[in-house]
C-alpha positions as CSV (number, residue, x, y, z in Angstrom):
1,M,-51.9,-35.4,12.7
2,A,-55.5,-34.5,13.2
3,F,-56.5,-30.9,12.7
4,G,-58.2,-29.5,15.8
5,T,-56.8,-32.0,18.3
6,G,-54.6,-29.3,19.9
7,I,-53.5,-29.9,23.5
8,A,-53.5,-27.1,26.0
9,P,-49.7,-27.3,26.8
10,I,-48.8,-27.0,23.1
11,Q,-51.1,-24.0,22.8
12,L,-49.3,-22.4,25.7
13,V,-46.0,-23.0,24.0
14,Y,-47.4,-21.4,20.8
15,L,-48.5,-18.4,22.8
16,I,-45.1,-18.0,24.5
17,V,-43.4,-18.1,21.2
18,V,-45.6,-15.4,19.8
19,F,-44.9,-13.1,22.8
20,N,-41.2,-13.9,22.7
21,S,-41.0,-13.1,19.0
22,V,-42.7,-9.7,19.5
23,A,-40.3,-8.9,22.4
24,L,-37.2,-9.8,20.3
25,A,-38.6,-7.8,17.4
26,G,-38.8,-4.8,19.7
27,V,-35.2,-5.1,20.7
28,L,-34.0,-5.6,17.1
29,W,-36.0,-2.6,16.0
30,R,-33.9,-0.4,18.3
31,H,-30.8,-1.9,16.6
32,R,-32.1,-1.9,13.1
33,D,-29.1,0.1,11.9
34,R,-26.7,-2.7,12.9
35,P,-25.4,-5.2,10.3
36,G,-27.9,-8.1,9.8
37,A,-30.5,-6.6,12.2
38,V,-33.3,-6.1,9.6
39,P,-33.3,-9.7,8.2
40,L,-33.1,-11.0,11.8
41,L,-36.0,-8.8,12.8
42,V,-38.2,-10.3,10.0
43,N,-37.0,-13.7,10.9
44,V,-38.2,-13.6,14.5
45,L,-41.5,-12.1,13.4
46,S,-41.9,-15.0,11.0
47,T,-41.5,-17.4,13.8
48,G,-44.2,-15.6,15.8
49,L,-46.5,-15.6,12.7
50,W,-45.8,-19.3,12.3
51,A,-46.6,-20.1,16.0
52,G,-49.7,-17.8,15.9
53,S,-51.1,-19.5,12.9
54,L,-50.6,-22.9,14.5
55,L,-52.3,-21.6,17.6
56,A,-55.3,-20.4,15.5
57,R,-55.5,-23.8,13.8
58,T,-55.9,-25.5,17.2
59,V,-59.1,-23.6,17.5
60,V,-60.3,-23.6,13.9
61,D,-59.5,-26.8,12.2
62,R,-61.9,-27.0,9.3
63,G,-63.3,-24.9,6.4
64,L,-62.0,-21.9,4.6
65,V,-60.6,-20.2,7.7
66,A,-58.5,-23.2,8.6
67,R,-57.2,-23.3,5.0
68,V,-56.2,-19.6,5.3
69,F,-54.3,-20.2,8.5
70,L,-52.5,-23.1,6.8
71,V,-51.5,-20.8,4.0
72,I,-50.2,-18.3,6.6
73,V,-48.2,-21.2,8.2
74,F,-46.3,-21.9,4.9
75,L,-46.0,-18.1,4.2
76,S,-44.2,-17.7,7.6
77,I,-42.0,-20.8,6.8
78,G,-40.9,-19.2,3.5
79,L,-40.2,-15.9,5.2
80,Y,-38.3,-17.7,8.0
81,L,-36.0,-19.6,5.5
82,L,-35.4,-16.6,3.3
83,T,-34.5,-14.2,6.1
84,L,-32.4,-16.8,7.9
85,L,-30.3,-17.3,4.8
86,V,-30.0,-13.5,4.1
87,F,-29.0,-12.8,7.8
88,T,-26.4,-15.6,7.7
89,L,-24.9,-14.4,4.4
90,E,-24.6,-10.9,5.8
91,Y,-23.3,-12.1,9.2
92,T,-20.6,-14.2,7.5
93,G,-19.5,-11.5,5.1
94,R,-21.1,-12.8,1.9
95,E,-23.2,-9.8,1.1
96,R,-22.2,-10.1,-2.6
97,F,-24.7,-12.9,-2.8
98,I,-27.5,-10.7,-1.5
99,R,-28.6,-9.3,-4.8
100,P,-32.2,-8.6,-5.9
101,S,-31.9,-11.3,-8.6
102,I,-30.9,-13.9,-6.1
103,V,-33.5,-12.9,-3.5
104,A,-36.1,-13.0,-6.3
105,A,-35.0,-16.5,-7.3
106,L,-35.2,-17.7,-3.7
107,S,-38.7,-16.3,-3.4
108,I,-40.0,-18.4,-6.3
109,E,-40.3,-21.6,-4.2
110,P,-42.2,-20.0,-1.2
111,I,-44.6,-18.3,-3.6
112,L,-45.3,-21.6,-5.5
113,V,-45.8,-23.4,-2.2
114,I,-48.4,-20.8,-1.0
115,I,-50.3,-21.2,-4.3
116,F,-50.1,-25.0,-4.1
117,V,-51.3,-25.0,-0.4
118,A,-54.2,-22.6,-1.3
119,V,-55.3,-24.5,-4.4
120,N,-53.9,-28.0,-3.6
121,P,-54.5,-29.3,-7.1
122,D,-55.3,-33.1,-7.2
123,G,-54.1,-33.3,-3.6
124,L,-50.5,-32.7,-4.7
125,F,-49.6,-31.0,-1.5
126,F,-51.8,-32.8,1.1
127,T,-55.0,-34.8,1.5
128,V,-57.3,-35.1,4.5
129,V,-58.6,-38.6,5.3
130,D,-60.9,-38.8,8.3
131,G,-59.5,-35.6,9.7
132,T,-55.9,-36.8,9.3
133,V,-53.4,-35.0,7.0
134,E,-51.5,-37.1,4.5
135,W,-48.6,-35.1,2.9
136,G,-48.2,-35.2,-0.8
137,I,-45.3,-35.0,-3.2
138,G,-45.4,-31.1,-3.2
139,F,-44.9,-31.1,0.6
140,W,-41.8,-33.4,0.4
141,I,-40.3,-31.3,-2.4
142,H,-40.8,-28.2,-0.2
143,T,-39.3,-30.0,2.8
144,A,-36.2,-31.0,0.8
145,Y,-35.8,-27.3,-0.3
146,A,-36.2,-26.1,3.3
147,Y,-33.7,-28.5,4.7
148,T,-31.2,-27.6,1.9
149,I,-31.5,-24.0,3.0
150,L,-31.0,-25.0,6.7
151,A,-28.0,-27.2,5.7
152,V,-26.4,-24.3,3.9
153,V,-27.0,-21.9,6.9
154,T,-25.5,-24.5,9.3
155,M,-22.4,-25.0,7.2
156,L,-21.8,-21.3,6.9
157,I,-22.1,-20.8,10.6
158,F,-19.8,-23.8,11.3
159,G,-17.2,-22.4,8.9
160,L,-17.4,-19.0,10.7
161,L,-17.1,-20.7,14.1
162,Y,-14.0,-22.6,12.9
163,R,-12.3,-19.4,11.6
164,S,-13.3,-17.0,14.3
165,Q,-11.5,-15.6,17.2
166,A,-12.5,-16.4,20.8
167,V,-14.3,-13.1,21.3
168,Y,-16.9,-14.1,18.6
169,R,-17.4,-17.8,19.4
170,G,-20.0,-17.2,22.0
171,Q,-22.4,-15.3,19.7
172,I,-21.7,-17.7,16.8
173,A,-22.4,-20.7,19.1
174,V,-25.8,-19.0,20.0
175,M,-26.7,-18.8,16.3
176,L,-25.6,-22.4,15.6
177,V,-27.5,-23.9,18.5
178,G,-30.6,-21.8,17.8
179,T,-30.7,-22.9,14.1
180,I,-30.1,-26.6,15.0
181,A,-32.9,-26.4,17.7
182,A,-35.5,-25.2,15.2
183,W,-34.4,-27.7,12.6
184,T,-34.5,-30.6,15.1
185,A,-38.0,-29.7,16.4
186,N,-39.3,-29.5,12.9
187,S,-37.8,-32.8,11.9
188,V,-39.4,-34.5,14.8
189,Y,-42.8,-33.5,13.5
190,V,-42.2,-33.9,9.8
191,F,-41.1,-37.5,10.2
192,D,-44.1,-38.4,12.4
193,L,-42.1,-38.9,15.7
194,V,-44.8,-36.8,17.4
195,D,-48.5,-36.1,16.6
196,V,-48.4,-32.3,17.0
197,E,-46.4,-29.6,15.3
198,V,-43.6,-28.9,17.8
199,S,-41.5,-26.6,15.6
200,P,-42.4,-23.7,17.8
201,V,-40.7,-25.5,20.7
202,G,-37.5,-25.1,18.7
203,F,-38.4,-21.5,18.0
204,L,-38.8,-20.9,21.8
205,V,-35.3,-22.3,22.3
206,T,-34.0,-20.2,19.4
207,G,-35.7,-17.1,20.8
208,I,-34.2,-17.6,24.2
209,L,-30.7,-18.1,22.7
210,Y,-31.1,-15.0,20.4
211,A,-32.1,-13.0,23.5
212,I,-28.9,-14.2,25.2
213,G,-26.9,-13.3,22.1
214,I,-28.3,-9.8,21.8
215,V,-27.9,-9.0,25.5
216,H,-24.8,-10.9,26.5
217,Y,-22.8,-11.4,23.3
218,R,-24.0,-8.2,21.5
219,L,-25.1,-10.3,18.5
220,T,-26.0,-7.2,16.5
221,D,-23.0,-5.1,17.6
222,L,-20.0,-7.4,17.1
223,V,-20.0,-8.9,13.6
224,P,-17.0,-11.3,13.4
225,I,-16.6,-10.8,9.7
226,A,-15.8,-7.2,10.4
227,R,-12.5,-8.4,11.8
228,D,-11.6,-10.1,8.5
229,R,-12.7,-7.0,6.5
230,V,-10.5,-4.7,8.7
231,L,-7.5,-7.0,8.3
232,D,-8.0,-7.4,4.6
233,N,-8.1,-3.6,4.1
234,V,-5.2,-2.7,6.3
235,S,-2.2,-1.8,4.2
236,D,0.2,-2.9,6.9
237,G,1.5,-6.5,6.8
238,I,0.1,-8.3,9.8
239,F,1.6,-11.6,11.0
240,V,0.6,-13.8,13.9
241,V,3.1,-16.3,15.2
242,D,2.9,-18.9,18.0
243,E,5.5,-19.4,20.7
244,Q,7.7,-21.4,18.4
245,D,7.7,-18.5,15.9
246,R,5.6,-20.4,13.4
247,L,3.3,-18.3,11.3
248,I,-0.3,-19.1,12.0
249,D,-2.1,-16.2,10.3
250,L,-1.5,-13.2,8.1
251,N,-3.4,-10.6,6.1
252,P,-3.3,-10.0,2.3
253,A,-0.7,-7.2,2.8
254,G,1.5,-9.6,4.7
255,R,1.1,-12.2,2.1
256,A,2.1,-9.7,-0.6
257,L,5.3,-9.0,1.3
258,L,6.2,-12.6,1.3
259,E,4.8,-13.7,-2.1
260,D,8.2,-13.6,-3.8
261,I,9.7,-15.7,-0.9
262,D,7.1,-18.4,-0.2
263,S,3.6,-18.9,-1.7
264,A,2.6,-21.1,1.3
265,P,4.1,-19.4,4.4
266,I,1.6,-20.7,7.0
267,G,3.3,-23.0,9.5
268,K,6.8,-21.8,8.7
269,R,9.0,-19.7,11.0
270,L,8.6,-16.0,10.4
271,E,12.3,-15.4,11.1
272,S,13.3,-17.8,8.2
273,L,10.6,-16.2,5.9
274,L,12.3,-12.8,6.4
275,A,15.7,-14.2,5.5
276,D,15.7,-12.2,2.2
277,Y,15.3,-9.1,4.4
278,P,18.2,-9.4,6.8
279,E,17.6,-6.0,8.3
280,L,14.0,-6.8,9.1
281,R,14.9,-10.3,10.3
282,D,17.5,-9.0,12.7
283,E,15.3,-6.3,14.0
284,Y,12.4,-8.7,14.5
285,R,14.7,-11.1,16.4
286,A,15.8,-8.2,18.7
287,L,12.3,-7.0,19.3
288,T,11.0,-10.5,20.2
289,A,13.9,-11.2,22.5
290,T,11.9,-9.8,25.4
291,R,8.1,-10.1,26.0
292,T,7.3,-6.5,25.7
293,D,5.9,-4.2,23.0
294,G,8.5,-2.9,20.7
295,D,8.8,-0.9,17.5
296,S,11.6,0.2,15.2
297,E,12.3,1.7,11.8
298,V,14.4,-0.4,9.5
299,A,16.1,0.7,6.2
300,V,15.9,-2.1,3.6
301,A,17.4,-2.0,0.2
302,G,15.0,0.1,-1.9
303,G,12.8,1.2,1.0
304,H,12.0,1.8,4.7
305,Y,9.8,-0.2,7.0
306,H,8.3,0.3,10.5
307,L,8.3,-2.8,12.5
308,R,6.0,-3.3,15.6
309,T,5.8,-6.4,17.8
310,T,3.2,-7.2,20.5
311,P,3.3,-10.3,22.7
312,L,0.1,-12.4,22.8
313,E,-1.2,-14.0,26.0
314,D,-4.1,-16.3,26.7
315,G,-6.8,-15.9,29.4
316,R,-4.3,-17.1,32.0
317,D,-1.6,-14.7,31.1
318,R,0.5,-17.3,29.4
319,H,2.6,-16.2,26.5
320,I,1.3,-17.9,23.3
321,G,2.9,-15.9,20.5
322,W,3.5,-12.6,18.8
323,L,1.6,-10.1,16.7
324,C,3.9,-8.4,14.2
325,L,3.0,-5.4,12.0
326,I,5.3,-4.3,9.2
327,R,4.4,-1.0,7.6
328,D,6.0,0.3,4.4
329,I,7.1,3.9,5.2
330,T,9.2,4.4,2.1
331,D,7.0,7.2,0.7
332,R,6.9,8.9,4.1
333,K,10.7,8.8,4.3
334,R,11.0,10.3,0.8
335,Q,8.6,13.1,1.8
336,E,10.6,13.7,4.9
337,A,13.8,13.8,2.9
338,Q,12.3,16.2,0.4
339,V,11.1,18.5,3.2
340,E,14.5,18.3,4.8
341,R,16.1,19.3,1.5
342,Q,13.7,22.2,1.1
343,N,14.6,23.4,4.6
344,E,18.3,23.1,3.7
345,R,17.7,25.2,0.6
346,L,15.9,27.8,2.7
347,E,18.8,27.8,5.2
348,R,21.2,28.1,2.3
349,F,19.3,31.1,0.9
350,A,19.3,32.8,4.3
351,S,23.0,32.2,4.6
352,V,23.7,33.6,1.2
353,V,21.6,36.7,1.8
354,S,23.1,37.3,5.3
355,H,26.7,36.5,4.4
356,D,27.8,35.7,0.9
357,L,25.9,38.5,-0.7
358,R,26.6,41.0,2.1
359,N,30.4,40.7,1.6
360,P,30.6,41.9,-2.0
361,L,27.8,44.4,-1.3
362,N,29.9,45.9,1.6
363,V,32.9,46.0,-0.7
364,A,30.9,47.8,-3.4
365,E,29.6,50.3,-0.9
366,G,33.2,51.0,0.4
367,Y,34.5,51.6,-3.1
368,L,31.5,53.8,-3.9
369,D,32.4,56.0,-1.0
370,L,36.0,56.2,-2.3
371,A,34.8,57.0,-5.8
372,R,32.9,60.0,-4.5
373,E,35.9,61.3,-2.7
374,A,38.6,60.4,-5.3
375,D,39.8,62.6,-8.1
376,D,39.9,59.6,-10.4
377,P,37.0,57.3,-9.6
378,E,37.8,54.8,-12.4
379,P,39.7,52.2,-10.2
380,S,36.9,52.2,-7.6
381,L,34.3,51.8,-10.3
382,D,36.2,48.8,-11.6
383,E,36.1,47.2,-8.1
384,I,32.4,48.0,-7.8
385,E,31.8,46.3,-11.1
386,Q,33.7,43.2,-9.9
387,S,31.6,43.1,-6.7
388,H,28.4,43.4,-8.8
389,D,29.7,40.5,-11.1
390,R,30.4,38.4,-8.0
391,M,26.9,39.1,-6.6
392,A,25.3,38.2,-9.9
393,A,27.3,34.9,-10.0
394,I,26.2,34.1,-6.5
395,I,22.6,34.9,-7.3
396,E,22.8,32.7,-10.4
397,D,24.2,29.8,-8.4
398,V,21.7,30.1,-5.6
399,L,18.9,30.1,-8.2
400,A,20.5,26.9,-9.7
401,L,20.6,25.4,-6.2
402,A,16.9,26.1,-5.7
403,R,15.8,24.8,-9.1
404,D,18.0,21.8,-9.4
405,G,17.5,20.6,-5.8
406,T,13.8,19.7,-6.3
407,T,13.1,16.0,-6.6
408,I,13.0,14.5,-10.1
409,T,9.6,13.1,-10.9
410,D,9.7,12.3,-14.6
411,P,13.2,11.0,-15.6
412,E,13.8,9.9,-19.2
413,P,16.4,7.6,-20.7
414,V,19.4,9.7,-21.8
415,S,22.8,9.0,-23.2
416,L,25.5,9.8,-20.6
417,A,28.1,10.2,-23.4
418,A,25.9,12.7,-25.3
419,L,25.3,14.7,-22.1
420,A,29.0,14.8,-21.3
421,E,29.8,16.0,-24.8
422,R,27.2,18.7,-24.7
423,A,28.3,19.9,-21.3
424,W,31.9,19.9,-22.4
425,E,31.0,22.2,-25.3
426,N,29.2,24.6,-23.0
427,V,32.4,25.1,-20.9
428,D,35.6,27.0,-21.8
429,T,37.9,24.0,-21.4
430,G,41.0,25.5,-22.9
431,D,43.4,22.8,-24.1
432,A,41.9,20.1,-21.8
433,A,40.7,16.8,-23.3
434,L,37.5,14.9,-22.6
435,V,37.7,11.1,-22.6
436,I,34.5,9.0,-22.7
437,A,35.8,5.7,-21.2
438,S,32.4,3.9,-21.4
439,E,28.9,4.7,-22.4
440,T,25.5,3.9,-20.9
441,T,21.9,5.1,-20.9
442,I,20.6,6.5,-17.6
443,L,17.2,7.5,-16.4
444,A,17.6,11.2,-15.5
445,D,16.6,14.8,-16.2
446,A,18.8,15.7,-19.2
447,D,19.1,19.4,-18.5
448,R,20.0,18.9,-14.8
449,V,22.6,16.3,-15.5
450,T,24.1,18.6,-18.2
451,R,24.5,21.3,-15.5
452,L,26.0,18.7,-13.1
453,L,28.6,17.8,-15.7
454,E,29.3,21.5,-16.6
455,N,30.0,22.3,-12.9
456,L,32.3,19.3,-12.6
457,F,34.2,20.2,-15.8
458,R,34.5,23.9,-14.6
459,N,35.8,22.6,-11.3
460,A,38.4,20.4,-13.0
461,I,39.5,23.2,-15.4
462,E,39.8,25.8,-12.5
463,H,42.0,23.4,-10.5
464,G,44.0,21.8,-13.4
465,A,44.1,23.8,-16.6
466,K,46.4,26.8,-17.1
467,E,45.8,28.9,-20.3
468,P,42.7,28.1,-22.3
469,T,43.8,27.6,-25.9
470,S,41.6,25.0,-27.6
471,Q,39.2,22.3,-27.0
472,A,39.7,18.6,-27.4
473,S,37.7,15.4,-26.9
474,H,38.5,11.8,-27.2
475,H,36.6,8.6,-26.7
476,A,38.1,5.4,-25.4
477,V,35.3,3.3,-26.9
478,E,35.0,2.5,-30.6
479,H,32.7,4.6,-32.8
480,G,31.5,4.2,-36.4
481,P,33.8,4.9,-39.3
482,A,32.5,8.4,-39.7
483,D,33.4,9.4,-36.1
484,G,36.8,7.8,-35.9
485,P,39.0,9.9,-38.1
486,E,37.7,13.2,-36.8
487,D,38.4,12.3,-33.1
488,T,41.8,10.8,-33.9
489,T,42.9,13.9,-35.9
490,E,41.8,16.3,-33.2
491,T,43.6,14.3,-30.5
492,E,46.8,14.0,-32.5
493,A,46.8,17.7,-33.5
494,S,46.5,18.9,-30.0
495,G,49.3,16.7,-28.6
496,R,49.3,15.8,-24.9
497,S,46.7,18.1,-23.1
498,S,47.6,19.8,-19.9
499,L,44.4,18.2,-18.3
500,T,42.3,15.2,-19.1
501,V,38.8,14.7,-17.8
502,E,37.4,11.2,-18.0
503,V,33.7,10.1,-17.9
504,G,32.8,6.4,-17.5
505,T,30.7,3.8,-15.7
506,I,31.4,2.1,-12.4
507,G,31.6,-1.7,-12.4
508,T,28.4,-3.6,-13.0
509,D,25.3,-4.4,-11.0
510,G,24.4,-7.8,-12.3
511,A,21.8,-7.8,-15.1
512,D,20.7,-4.3,-14.2
513,G,23.7,-2.6,-15.8
514,P,26.4,-0.3,-14.3
515,A,26.3,0.5,-10.6
516,G,27.0,4.2,-11.4
517,F,29.2,6.6,-13.3
518,Y,32.2,8.8,-12.5
519,V,33.9,12.0,-13.6
520,A,37.7,12.0,-13.0
521,D,40.6,14.2,-14.0
522,D,44.4,14.2,-13.7
523,G,44.7,17.7,-12.2
524,R,45.9,18.8,-8.8
525,G,43.2,16.9,-7.0
526,L,41.0,18.0,-4.1
527,P,42.1,19.6,-0.8
528,D,42.5,17.2,2.1
529,D,40.6,19.5,4.6
530,G,36.9,20.6,4.4
531,D,33.8,19.3,2.7
532,V,34.0,20.1,-1.0
533,F,30.1,19.9,-1.3
534,E,29.6,22.5,1.5
535,D,28.0,25.8,0.4
536,G,30.6,28.4,-0.2
537,Y,33.6,26.1,0.0
538,T,36.2,27.1,-2.6
539,T,40.0,27.4,-2.9
540,N,39.6,29.9,-5.7
541,P,39.2,33.5,-4.5
542,D,37.2,34.3,-7.6
543,G,34.8,31.4,-7.2
544,T,31.4,31.4,-5.5
545,G,31.8,28.1,-3.7
546,F,28.5,26.8,-5.0
547,G,29.5,24.7,-8.0
548,L,29.9,21.4,-6.1
549,S,26.9,22.2,-3.9
550,I,24.9,22.3,-7.1
551,V,26.4,19.0,-8.1
552,S,25.4,17.4,-4.8
553,G,21.9,18.9,-5.0
554,I,21.3,17.5,-8.5
555,A,22.5,14.1,-7.5
556,T,20.2,14.0,-4.4
557,A,17.3,15.2,-6.5
558,H,17.8,12.1,-8.7
559,G,18.1,9.8,-5.6
560,W,21.8,9.2,-6.3
561,T,24.7,9.3,-3.9
562,V,27.9,11.2,-4.7
563,E,31.3,10.8,-3.3
564,A,34.5,12.8,-3.9
565,G,37.9,11.2,-3.9
566,E,41.2,10.9,-5.7
567,S,41.6,9.5,-9.2
568,E,44.2,7.0,-10.2
569,H,46.2,9.8,-11.7
570,G,46.2,11.9,-8.5
571,G,43.4,14.2,-9.6
572,A,39.8,14.5,-8.4
573,R,37.2,11.8,-8.9
574,F,33.5,12.0,-8.3
575,E,31.4,8.9,-8.2
576,F,27.6,8.7,-8.6
577,R,25.8,5.5,-7.5
578,R,22.3,4.2,-7.1
579,I,21.5,5.3,-10.7
580,E,18.8,3.7,-12.8
581,T,19.8,2.6,-16.2
582,G,17.8,2.2,-19.4
583,D,20.1,0.4,-21.8
584,D,17.3,-0.7,-24.0
585,A,15.9,2.9,-24.4
586,T,17.0,5.5,-26.8
587,G,18.6,8.5,-25.3
588,S,16.6,11.6,-25.6
589,T,19.7,13.8,-26.1
590,P,21.1,13.5,-29.6
591,R,24.8,12.8,-30.0
592,Q,26.9,15.8,-31.1
593,P,30.5,15.7,-32.3
594,A,32.9,16.3,-29.5
595,D,34.9,18.8,-31.5
596,A,31.9,21.0,-32.4
597,N,32.4,24.7,-31.7
598,P,29.8,26.1,-29.3
599,N,29.9,29.3,-31.2
600,G,29.2,27.6,-34.5
601,E,32.6,28.6,-35.9
602,S,34.6,26.3,-38.1
């Protein structure tokens, strides 16, 4: 191509490109806070600088000034390539590659090109023969570098177009066609298909397409990668299925939900993927039976989930699939349960203050009036003392309800047998006997479980034992030689006890150990009517009625369930399930001899 042989039409094109670049830059400046707007702004300005320099070279084609404009041309090319790559990386969500070190490395080639163009040592970049430019090896190396950048940009945009949703495809197509237009126009000139530099023609097409993208497709407002970021950071499991219930898309949270089921779930039916969660599967099937929005809360073993389904339709209102969101609400349910328990404790306290404490208080006041009028106040004072003792017992039990009903946050591995023995020693058990049918290690609060067992033992003694005479304990499991003789002697010496209380484990739960534990006796059993765990429920006129309420509260605080029923000997049996075991851990409560005297007497 001969310098200075510019044709008027191409000069007009150069001029239009300059004005178009300035106009686009003005629009982008107003949107400079948008993702990718700044590199795109510099990019369109570089095309204007490129076209302006070419326009100047059509007027001045020789001497130092012409060489300066040629340097500016390659400066603008370097800016164009660098900012186009940076914008594309940001637009496609690859900002992690936009680091100062990488940008600096990408700037080396443009800087070297500018130096080579300015100095042109030994004609390595170009030579001029009779006014015609012959490109040297430096130019072709630069061209290979430039086309590599353009190829990377094109592949990134193609990949985004393939993955994107319909709402973004218009703006992505604008970018793709604009990039290809500039690349094509430059290739036509570089490979001598035309005699003039027509790259600005491609820039003109690119500028028009970018204008359409900014105005119509909101190129700087809607960034498609934002959709991926949102889905990746949503903690809910998101599943997209087609009309045949085949999974076509899901987010990381959804993949985590299915990772133990199928590592490659795409293309498989969601209903079959949820087979290990039958409650979720059945609810999903029910919600998708009709093409309406639906939501439901589902209790699954070990947790709670909120399931929401939304039908998907295409542009012609045809059903094409479902959007399913699964949210883990286990923590929320636990918090709700804790708040509910706290409210129940407040109601209990109000009930005790208004009723249970008022009764003995009224009795005490009545006997106080009698004592003031009677010649011998001693009997009335005895009744007042009994009322005070009853109020003290009620207050102690209510405080225990409040303390022991709070959720356990730091359970430790403890020996159930050791806790049972310690609790047995803390209770006046008379001539009753304790039998440890089986042992296990549970994760629990040792002090609270001890109080739970103490209340159960007291309940058994009150309903089964007659006159407290001595204590006895016996284990149905083998112990070491040092334990055996002492236990056997105590059992044989006491003969057959009037009441036997047994503590043991319930069945097995696979490899996880026992399913629970029980406390049973062979006493008179529980009454058929009434809820034995209800506050104030008692068949003993001297009792407060809070013993089994405390038991229920402690079990709930551990996350256990408790059920009361009849033992195989006709007595009472209390079963605790959903326990956590720690058979490999060492119990934090030391074993004590079952026949140890709580008062330290021999």
